[in-house]
N, C-alpha and C positions, 0 to 999 in steps of 0.2 A: 213132423218138428221133435229134434231131442230138447226131453227137458234139462231149457237154460236154466233153468236158476240150480240147479243141481250138478254144471257142470266142473268141470276141473281146471279149466284153459283159464291162464292169467289175466287178469284185467289191464295190467301194466307189461310194456315189453318185456321179453326174457331170451337171451340167448339158448340158441338147441344148437346141439354137435350137431357136424356136417356129418360126420362116419353114420350119429343113427339115423337122422331123418332120409337117410339117401340107402339104409338096408335094405327095404322090402324093392328097389328099382335099380340102384346101384350107380344108378344117373341123378346127379343132385338137381339140371335142367327139368329132368323128367317130374322128378318128386314135387317142385316147386310148381310149377306149370298142375299137375294134378290138386295139390291145396288149390291153386288161384281159385280153379273152378269149383271147387267146392263151397270157397270161400264166396265166391260170385252167389251160389246155388243158398247158400245159407244168406247171405243179406237179400236175397229176394224172397224167402222164408220170413224170415222177420219183419221186411216193411211191409208184405200184405197182413200178415200176425196184426201188427202194430197199426195199421188206418182201419184192420175191420177191429179191432178194439177202439180207437177214437173215432169211431164211425157210429157206434154205439151213443156217445156222449154227445153230439154233432148237432148244434141248435143253429137252427137256421132262421136268419132277417132280412128283411128286403131292404135293410138300411146300412151301408155297408160301412157307416160311422160307427154303428153301434156295436163293440167287440164284448164279448163274453169269456170273463174268466172263470172255466169250470175246474173244478179243483178235480172231478175223477181224472180229466182227461193231465192235467196236470201229474198228476199221480201215476197214472200210465206213462206217460211220457217219461218222468224222472227211473221210473224201475229198467227203462227198453234204452236209455242215456247210458246207466250203471253196469250193464251187462259186456263181457266181453266183445271185445270187436270180431266181425264174422273171420277175418282171418285168425286171428288167434283160436276161434273155436275149429276150424279148419286144420290147424296144426294141430292140436291137440287130439281131432279128431284120425288125425293120420298116424299121430304116434301110437295113438291107441289100436291101431289096426284097421279102424271101423270106417274106412272105405274103401269100395270097391273100386277096382281100378284095372283095367288088361291092354295088351297092347294091341291093336291088332296088326301091325306088319309084321308081329312074329306068328297073329291069327294066317296068314295067307302062305307061308312059308311051308 
């Protein structure tokens, strides 16, 4: 997983120039499809990492009525809530040309 704290991805929505976004593929739909797939990968990586960190602080109880507020869990959750969204991270990676892709249709010709 790339370093999330040092990502240059915006936390809020920004407009990206279409001509810049589809430069690598020449096709806006292909560029969007590639970044969407990468966003799904990033989301699953973040989710896995978050679950592992929260598991460290988990406290199990036989009673469903008991709810424990664990300050460490809350801090970890707040950190992940403040991160840029997976689609923003994927778009930033795409614009920085950090995503490897290939067109398999062109490979077979």
